C-alpha positions as CSV (number, residue, x, y, z in Angstrom):
1,X,194.7,169.2,23.0
2,X,196.4,167.3,25.7
3,X,197.2,169.7,28.6
4,X,199.3,168.4,31.4
5,X,197.9,169.0,34.8
6,X,200.5,170.4,37.3
7,X,200.0,168.7,40.6
8,X,199.1,171.1,43.4
9,X,201.9,172.0,45.8
10,X,201.8,173.0,49.4
11,X,202.4,176.7,50.0
12,X,205.8,177.5,51.4
13,X,206.1,178.8,55.0
14,X,206.7,182.3,53.5
15,X,203.5,182.1,51.4
16,X,201.4,181.0,54.3
17,X,202.8,183.9,56.4
18,X,202.4,186.4,53.5
19,X,198.8,185.2,52.9
20,X,198.0,185.5,56.6
21,X,197.7,181.8,57.1
22,X,200.5,181.5,59.6
23,X,201.9,183.4,62.5
24,X,205.5,183.7,61.2
25,X,207.4,183.1,58.0
26,X,208.4,179.6,59.3
27,X,208.8,177.4,62.2
28,X,212.4,178.6,62.5
29,X,211.4,181.4,64.9
30,X,209.4,179.0,67.1
31,X,212.5,177.0,67.8
32,X,214.9,177.9,70.7
33,X,218.3,177.1,72.0
34,X,220.5,174.6,70.2
35,X,217.6,173.5,67.9
36,X,217.2,177.1,66.6
37,X,221.0,177.4,66.2
38,X,221.2,174.3,64.1
39,X,218.2,175.4,62.0
40,X,219.7,178.9,61.5
41,X,223.0,177.5,60.4
42,X,221.3,175.0,58.0
43,X,219.2,177.8,56.5
44,X,222.3,180.1,56.1
45,X,224.1,177.2,54.3
46,X,221.3,176.1,52.0
47,X,218.1,178.0,52.0
48,X,217.1,180.2,49.0
49,X,215.5,183.6,49.3
50,X,211.9,183.5,50.3
51,X,212.3,179.9,51.6
52,X,214.0,180.7,54.9
53,X,217.2,182.6,54.1
54,X,215.9,186.0,54.9
55,X,214.5,184.9,58.2
56,X,217.7,183.0,59.0
57,X,219.7,186.2,58.4
58,X,217.3,188.2,60.7
59,X,217.5,185.5,63.4
60,X,221.3,185.3,63.0
61,X,221.5,189.0,63.9
62,X,219.4,188.3,67.0
63,X,221.2,185.0,68.0
64,X,224.9,185.4,67.3
65,X,226.2,182.1,68.6
66,X,229.7,181.0,67.6
67,X,228.1,178.4,65.2
68,X,225.9,181.1,63.6
69,X,228.9,183.5,63.2
70,X,231.0,180.7,61.7
71,X,228.2,180.0,59.2
72,X,228.0,183.7,58.2
73,X,231.8,183.8,57.6
74,X,231.6,180.5,55.7
75,X,228.7,181.6,53.5
76,X,230.4,185.0,52.9
77,X,232.9,183.0,50.9
78,X,230.8,180.1,49.6
79,X,227.4,181.4,48.5
80,X,226.4,183.7,45.7
81,X,227.0,187.4,45.7
82,X,223.5,188.3,46.7
83,X,223.8,186.1,49.8
84,X,227.3,187.3,50.6
85,X,226.2,190.9,50.7
86,X,223.7,190.1,53.5
87,X,226.2,187.9,55.4
88,X,228.7,190.8,55.3
89,X,226.0,193.2,56.6
90,X,225.0,190.9,59.5
91,X,228.7,190.3,60.4
92,X,229.3,194.1,60.4
93,X,226.4,194.5,62.7
94,X,227.4,191.8,65.1
95,X,230.9,193.2,65.4
96,X,229.7,196.7,66.1
97,X,230.5,198.2,62.7
98,X,226.9,198.9,61.8
99,X,223.9,200.3,63.6
100,X,221.5,197.7,62.2
101,X,221.7,194.3,60.4
102,X,221.7,196.0,57.0
103,X,223.0,199.5,57.5
104,X,222.1,201.4,54.3
105,X,224.9,203.9,55.0
106,X,227.4,201.0,54.4
107,X,225.6,199.6,51.4
108,X,228.4,200.5,48.9
109,X,230.8,198.5,51.0
110,X,228.4,195.6,51.3
111,X,227.9,195.5,47.6
112,X,231.6,194.8,47.1
113,X,230.7,191.2,48.2
114,X,228.3,190.8,45.2
115,X,230.9,189.3,42.9
116,X,231.8,186.0,41.4
117,X,235.4,187.1,41.1
118,X,237.2,185.1,43.9
119,X,240.0,187.7,44.3
120,X,237.5,190.6,44.6
121,X,235.5,188.7,47.2
122,X,238.7,187.8,49.2
123,X,239.7,191.5,49.1
124,X,236.3,192.5,50.5
125,X,236.5,189.9,53.2
126,X,240.0,191.0,54.1
127,X,238.7,194.6,54.4
128,X,235.9,193.5,56.6
129,X,238.2,191.5,58.9
130,X,240.6,194.5,59.1
131,X,237.7,196.8,60.1
132,X,236.7,194.3,62.8
133,X,240.3,194.0,64.1
134,X,240.7,197.8,64.0
135,X,237.5,198.3,66.1
136,X,238.8,195.7,68.5
137,X,235.7,193.5,68.1
138,X,236.1,189.8,68.7
């Protein structure tokens, strides 16, 4: 029997953190200033779950630069529904509509963003924008 050997891979930053081999899920948290902003935006745009996206969303809530907020709005429209849900939640938090970055009391509203239907997604985005304007948030 000829069994292919799978080459070993390096553990991800998340795996190193989870296994107690690192201080944080990634080097993202160790960055600061413009470097961190660029890294957060890149992760929001491209990172999959458990490979930086979750941490990027957490850091976005803590570091709401204009570039980060733009990336959240962009990915609210562009990324899959599971990502859009969390982008909406962080945006609601940053604009004072939620008490935490994922306010469970608003989960039913956030779940409206988990759709592949462009019209439904746009309607949810319009509702979020209207709530922000109504609150007088920037």
